N, C-alpha and C positions, 0 to 999 in steps of 0.2 A: 553431440554437445548440447546441453540444455541452455537455452537463451531466454532471457526475460526482457520484455520491452514495455516500458511505461508510457502512458499517454494521458491526455486530458488536463494537463497543467496549464498555467497561465496567470494572468493578472485578474484579480477580483477585488471588489470593494469590501470593506468590513461589513459583516452581516450577510454576505453573499454565500453562494454554494459552488462547489466544483465536484465532479466525479472523476476520480482517477481510475484508470484501467491498467492491468498488467497482463500481457499475453505471454504464455509460455510455449516455446517450440522445442523440438528435439526430445520430446517426452511423450510416451503413449498416454492416452486418456485413462487407462486403468491404473497406471503408475501415478499419474497426476492426482487422481482421486484419493490416493493414500498418503499424500504429502500434507505437510503443514505449510501455510503461507503467512507471510507477515509484511507489514509496512513499517518502514523506519523513516526518519527525517533528519536532516542536518541543516541547522540554521547557520548563517555566516558567523564565523568565529567560535562556533560551538562544536561539541562532539556529536556524533550521530546518536540519535536516541530512538528507542523502540516506540512504536505508536499503537499497533494492534496486531493480533494474531488470530487466525482462524484454523481450527483443526480439520482433520480429515472427515470428522463427523459434524463439521460446521459449528462447533462450540467456539465462542469468541471471547477475547480478553482485550481490554483497552487501557491505555495510559490514562491516569485519572483526569488530566487536563483536557482530554478530548471526549470523555464519557458523556453520552447524551447528545453529542454534536456530530460525531463521526460514526459511520457504520461500515464494517468490513463484510464482504460477502464473496462467494465464489460460484463459478459456473463450471462444473467439471466437464460438461459437454463441449465447452469452448476453451478448455484449458486456461481459464482466466480467473483473476481475482480483482476485486473492485474496492475502492474506498470512497464512499459518499461522505463529503465534508460539508456540513451546514454551519450556519452562524459563525463563519470564519472570522478570525481575529488577526490583527497584524502580527502577533506572536506566533501564528501558524506559518508564517513565511519561512520557507525552507526548500531544499531539494528533497524530494520524496523518493524513496527506493523501495522496491518490492524484493522479497526474498522467498525462495522455496527451499524447504529443508525436510530431511527425514534421515534417520539412522546415521547421524553425524556428517551427512553430506549436505552442502548448501550451495546455492547459486544466487547471485545478485543481479538485478538490473542496473543500468547505468544512471538511473535517476531522472527525475523531471522536476522543473522548478515551479513552485507555487508562490506567488507574490500576493499578499493581502495588503492593499494600500488604497487610500482615498486620493 
């Protein structure tokens, strides 16, 4: 069974930075390297929204509101994906989830809270 565990969340002041990590287990490195990975977030009272995706060849796509501030990356040797978040704003406050997907199959992490507040 594939499991994803997010880490690195917490409280940060506006303008600050955080780096989220998502570690995948129950999947071989060769299979992991062929998957797509994505980050989503869900703010209080809102629906879950997509934030960024990284392909198996490390092509990246971002939500417009995070372009230039967030960077998604992956380390296939570690079966991990990361989200570097800079210049954080209060509106970035949400529970952040990672997702692994390929060929119609997807797995989600349980999420981690990021709070941006002064």
